[in-house]
Phi, psi and omega in degrees: 000316178300317179300315181298315179299323179295315180299318181302313179303312176304311178306315177298313180301315175302315187283322181250319181284314181302316178299322178297317182299312178299323174298323176287319187266352181301315180295328181289320177302306182302319179299316173305309181302314182296316182296322181297313181296316181296320178293322175294319177295317180297312179301319177298319178295313182297323177298320180298321180289324179296313180300313175310310181300314175303315179302315180297315181293326176293325178293319175298319182294319179295319179296317179291325175298318175298321177294321180294319175304315176300318172301323178296314173302325180290324179293322177295321178293324175298317177297319177296321178293318182293326178293322181294317182292323178294321183291317173305315183295321178294312182294327176299334180267315186289329181250018176273176177263019179295122188292328186263019186297323180295321180301319181297316182289323189288351180280347176275156169302158187298320179296325179287325175300316179300316183294321180293322181290321174295320182299311184288329176292324184285324183245041181277202185291332184279355183284155176260151179229137175287152177297148181226182175306326185287336176300320187262335179233069185298338178300332182293341182289345175250005179230078182302331179290343179294351184249006178240144181305139177280333182222138180211114172246102191202150172253013174057044177287147177207170179079017184274168180286325186215135172247135179249124175260124183236096173288144179213150180225169177280119178259155173292113166070010182206149175209134182254358191297312186300315179298320176299312180295315178302319183293321182289315185284317179293343178272005179252142167275179186294317180299321182289329184288338179276346187240032186211155174222131176243122181247114173275121177253108182273108186270057177235067186300331184263019181217068178301329176294320180293321180297318179290330180294312180300316178295321179299312184297318180294316174301314183298320186268330183236039187302322181293320180291326178289314177299327183283342183097354178300319192237140172214160185235129170228172174211150177274151176281158181294331184295339185288338189261129169291185177291117183263002186272343180237047183283145178288134179284130179227158176064015182075011184278153172296163178302322183292319178293317174303319176296317185293316181289328177289318179296318175303318177300315181290322174305302180307321186291316182299312181304311182294319173300318180295321190274340190300332178268000183271342185196172185284322179234152182232128175244141183252127175239190175231171184272008175222063180222159170236155184247164172272145174306138177085008189300319187296311179296325178295317180296312184294320178288325176297323179294317181299328180288344181269018188299339181255011186241135176273078184268158176243325181219135169248136183246124179251016178195151182263000185264125172045234187254015181286132171070029178265125179248138180228157166287134182295334182292338182256006179300319184303313180289331175292313180296322178297322176295323177294320176290324177305323184238028190294342179268355191266316188214162174297159186301313183292328173294320181296323174295324181291319174300318181302314181292319177305317179290321182290326195244320196281140176264122181296344182274350186261169179275181186291321182302317177302316183295323177294320181295316181297320181290331181291337180287338180250351182241087192264138182258137166260131176241142357286169176294144182265348184228140178238139178282127184241353182282149182248315181278118175287163176290343169281114189304133178088350184267130175250124178224126181249063184275133178226143180271117186290339183268005177279328183085168178282136185308119172092357185278335172203163175238129182268148173213160172264116186250165177299157182295129182207151165269120185254144173205164180205145173279350180285141179286131182265139180271126177045232185264014185271070187270160176299321179297321175295323181292318179298324180277357176085017185270328182198195177266164166263127181231111181252149183267129169031088175299141175250163174304139176079000172294148185231149161238110193242139179234110177255115187277131186230102357280171178305148188233147165278122180263142179260323186194171178207157177206121179238132179242120182254152183084168169202186192289330182277335181219068187293345179270348182278070184243165170275123179249142178048050179242141179244159178256129177233152181232153175235105176289158173301312178231175174239035180296331182294349184286349178305322182263017181102153179283132183279340179222163176298129187270136182244188181292155176058024174086007180278153169248147172270122182243346178191173176216147176293134177273182183295330177287355180085016180244137170234125184208160179178178172245159180258134178295143186303327190276003187284325179085195180297145181242129180277315186219137168240140183216157173252129190244116183277136181264326185224166178286136179247134176285342186249157169288175184229131178246134167258107178268345178214129169231112179228100180249115187259114176285149179289134181261353184203000000 
């Protein structure tokens, strides 16, 4: 009977008590499971962010390592040149007919005498030697001053991420240099100015008075940039150049044009050789260009994005040699090619020929060659630099060249944003799509926003954001702005709400982080405890009688 009573009690417990227990503990268990799942998801996302950051750091480290290796090779080459010159000096004594050469050698200690004999035997006439600067410019072997700047206004900054080289010459009645420098310097923020070097190369070797005049003018107007090390001015000596008056005519060019393009090849070569040890990357500009705001960060980010690509040159303009960026470690081989053929072709043609020799298979057709060169010659769109000059550096030549991919100045600002899937409920006008605006190629132009219309950016994967800026309207259509529109974000999790909500909370877990002001701009920073964000969107609140333009989209991911 007791056994039966015990069984009945156990049965009652199982039937009545356990369900009640499960009902009571189920929410807690579910919450534990949800928290566990969320923690796994959060950790995975944070690991993803950490891996992305590591990839970026490794890309920067790899570029700097290549730069350091190039400096090491340069030092070895310098030692080789010194050794060759010293050997030549010894050979001129040891193998000459001078009667007292033994007396000269006997003046050295015995161990040094043996070393000198062995040295000259090792590096004697039967040794082979690599080509050098003297091979292509033999006159320099008798002009040691030809390899040093004749003028230098510098604080000797080096080790920066990017060096910009700007060759300039004296033009009749006009100069674009001041406007170019203002555009470049004003387009840099304080952090970028510390990681950059701008070299103005005054290519007037036979007019030192003019060179000094340019240096004085630059220091007077940009003294803070010179004193900080951001800006420097140099000039090549006349001894660097061979005789340019009796050059062989090629390509059907006039004698004046052959002289001009040959000197330009030598100018560019001198500038590149001077700049190659100053920074990780080198970008060539001209003295009559303007830049887009934010150009430095865009160029730096674009180079980091090529970490899995074997590129040789990155192009940030379609015109001539403007906006061509190279790894400093690869400048020596390029300059050697320029010097090898410096009398044959213009500089931009030589660059194309260099890539043809380096990349193209002679057994393939021209289309295959073009495709292969596009792999190592990568273009960024839109162009970051626009040509503004009319009077060419070739005397008497007028050229009104404009980069059609630059866009109209001031109509939009380009940035490199985190990877995202973009969408909008607004009807888009013509080719002014949200996708192109997000990539910095043009504006976004939407027709007459209505309440609940959205412009959405869904990050894949979610990213930790530092700040954002949206600019609506532009100089041509100042009234096409977003009015009564808010900026909202959707975090991956809401763990941070334990300490209170950092922003006004909306439906479906969104936060309102900013609102467009009367000037058409919405901007702000994201609090550190928010974590990775899945979606950022612009949410229209009222009907608008005007269309809406987004002329700037800048979403900055946190880098550390």
